[in-house]
C-alpha positions, 0 to 999 in steps of 0.5 A, spaced: 080 890 279 087 892 282 091 892 288 095 898 288 101 900 293 103 906 297 111 908 296 112 908 303 116 903 306 121 900 310 127 894 310 126 887 312 124 885 319 124 879 323 118 875 323 116 872 330 110 867 329 107 864 336 102 860 338 099 860 345 095 856 349 093 858 357 100 859 358 101 863 351 108 859 350 112 861 345 113 854 340 118 858 335 121 864 332 124 866 325 131 868 324 131 875 324 132 876 316 126 872 315 122 875 310 114 877 312 109 873 314 101 873 311 096 869 313 091 867 308 084 867 313 079 862 308 081 856 304 077 856 299 078 858 291 080 866 293 084 864 299 088 858 296 089 862 290 092 868 294 097 862 298 099 860 292 101 866 289 104 869 295 108 862 297 111 862 289 113 869 290 117 867 297 113 870 301 111 867 308 105 864 308 099 861 313 093 858 311 087 858 315 081 853 314 076 850 318 074 844 315 079 842 310 074 837 306 068 842 307 062 840 301 061 848 302 053 850 298 055 852 291 053 851 284 060 849 282 059 853 275 067 856 273 067 860 266 071 856 261 077 861 262 078 859 268 080 852 266 087 855 263 087 861 266 088 857 273 091 850 270 085 846 272 086 839 272 081 836 267 079 830 273 076 836 277 071 838 272 065 833 274 061 835 267 062 840 261 055 843 260 055 845 253 047 846 253 043 851 258 035 851 258 032 857 262 025 855 263 019 861 265 013 861 269 009 858 264 015 853 262 016 855 256 023 854 255 029 859 251 035 855 249 040 860 252 047 855 251 047 856 242 052 862 242 057 857 246 062 854 240 064 846 239 070 846 244 067 851 249 063 849 255 061 852 262 065 847 267 061 844 273 065 842 280 064 840 286 067 845 292 070 839 295 074 837 289 076 844 286 078 847 294 082 841 296 086 842 288 087 849 289 088 848 297 094 843 296 097 845 291 098 852 295 101 848 299 106 844 295 109 851 294 110 852 301 104 855 304 103 852 312 096 850 312 092 851 319 087 847 320 082 852 325 077 857 325 079 864 327 075 868 332 079 875 333 083 878 329 088 884 333 089 890 329 096 893 331 096 899 335 097 906 331 097 903 325 105 899 325 107 892 328 104 886 327 096 882 327 095 878 331 090 872 329 087 868 334 084 862 332 082 855 334 087 849 333 083 843 330 089 840 328 088 836 335 081 836 337 078 834 342 070 833 344 069 838 339 072 843 341 080 847 338 086 849 343 086 857 342 092 859 339 095 864 335 100 868 331 102 874 329 104 877 322 105 882 317 098 882 312 092 879 312 089 876 307 081 876 308 078 870 304 073 867 309 066 869 305 060 872 307 061 872 315 068 874 314 071 875 321 076 879 318 071 884 314 069 885 321 075 887 324 077 892 319 070 895 320 069 894 312 061 894 313 055 891 310 052 889 304 045 886 301 046 879 301 041 873 298 040 866 301 041 860 297 038 853 299 041 847 295 039 840 295 044 835 292 040 829 290 042 823 285 039 820 280 038 813 277 044 812 271 037 813 266 036 820 269 043 823 269 044 822 263 038 827 260 043 832 264 050 829 262 051 837 258 045 840 260 043 845 265 037 847 267 035 855 270 028 856 272 025 862 274 018 865 277 015 867 283 014 860 285 021 859 285 024 866 287 021 873 287 028 876 285 033 870 284 032 864 280 032 856 281 038 851 278 038 843 276 046 843 275 049 836 274 055 834 278 059 827 278 053 823 280 047 827 282 044 834 281 044 840 284 037 843 285 036 850 288 034 857 288 035 864 292 032 870 294 035 877 297 028 880 299 024 875 302 029 869 306 025 866 310 020 863 304 027 859 302 024 853 303 017 854 301 022 857 294 026 851 294 019 846 294 017 849 288 023 848 285 023 841 286 016 841 284 018 844 277 023 839 275 019 833 278 018 829 272 026 829 271 028 829 278 023 822 279 026 816 282 033 820 286 035 820 293 036 826 297 043 825 299 045 832 302 042 839 303 046 845 304 044 853 304 050 860 304 049 867 304 051 870 297 053 877 297 050 882 292 055 888 290 062 889 294 063 891 301 063 899 303 070 898 304 076 893 302 082 894 304 084 897 310 092 898 313 095 891 311 089 888 311 085 886 304 078 882 302 078 877 296 072 873 293 066 873 298 069 877 303 069 882 299 063 882 295 066 880 289 059 876 285 056 877 279 049 879 282 044 876 277 047 870 277 051 869 284 057 867 280 064 867 284 068 862 284 072 866 278 072 872 282 074 869 288 080 865 285 082 872 281 081 877 286 085 872 291 092 872 286 091 880 284 092 881 292 098 876 293 102 878 285 101 885 288 104 884 295 109 879 292 112 884 287 112 890 291 115 887 298 121 884 293 118 878 294 118 878 301 125 883 302 120 888 305 116 890 309 110 894 306 108 900 312 104 906 312 106 912 309 107 919 313 099 921 311 097 914 315 094 911 308 093 905 308 098 901 303 093 897 299 087 900 296 083 899 290 082 903 283 074 905 285 072 901 278 071 894 279 073 889 274 066 885 277 063 891 275 066 891 268 065 883 268 057 882 270 054 885 264 048 888 264 045 885 269 048 890 274 044 896 271 037 892 270 033 888 275 034 880 275 028 879 273 028 883 268 034 881 265 032 874 265 025 876 261 029 879 257 032 873 255 026 869 255 022 873 250 
């Protein structure tokens, strides 16, 4: 996956940033010599890594996140390569999984972690910890945080001019409501997940998605010892007709969940089944949180339009078989931002449409996501998993 820019652009432009209430009062105007501005909508791994690269590159950057301490529903598994590539400190990784068991409908068990070398592991994180670290790092570099929910993205007429981001500002939230505000920016990165408002604004099209359901269960200390370095994956029609169930260890609890694409209405039934299959090891556990979330099955038909790019779940960059998307989110966010920094000469020039009105951002036809996701993209999930069980 690569982001490529066209060659036509104009020089410096003034960056006017304003918020509005019902009186549309302007609260700030940057100098004429100000650099271009980019709004990153969404403060998860995709948005945070995009904002970090933009701020580091000298771009005026806004990162808009609805809930700064949100514990997002997610298995939380990250590949080892992400730890080094994104300079993640050891304290944000709850568990280092070195053993993985896959359990069949007849409860046959296959150890699928034997290929790991002694120094290799799968990192298990809590999204509220990981996201917070990445977002704070971007803010420390100069990204301006906005605690708010985006309701609309207005595109510039004729493809030129500024993008207007309208949002509910939660910084002084009262009675459950925010203040209607807006900012105007030169470019937008949509990192706002599967239900992306940015994707709707650019008519990016829809994609098939799985619904994932997870319960966080705090286990007695002696039960947690079993999951010290172990994660479990369960398959079978009782768990899901087209996905898998999991028990993933966290800091002081386990995440127990499942997902499905073709029978979303039965997700709670499947969740009951995974808890029954793992009942012996979950005995004495206390339910502390229930979560549900859509997971994209493939990229959206359109991921770039004009000066807007989608990244992470908003674009559909997820491994189909496993649903893993944290690394692809962080990677795609960083790649989009680095492309903006490079081609705008660190924000000194505003990238515009060429004479043919082609978008200044485009994606190569071959997605790195498809390349990296392996054989599961060429076979059904159940075929792939069952082939591993033998």
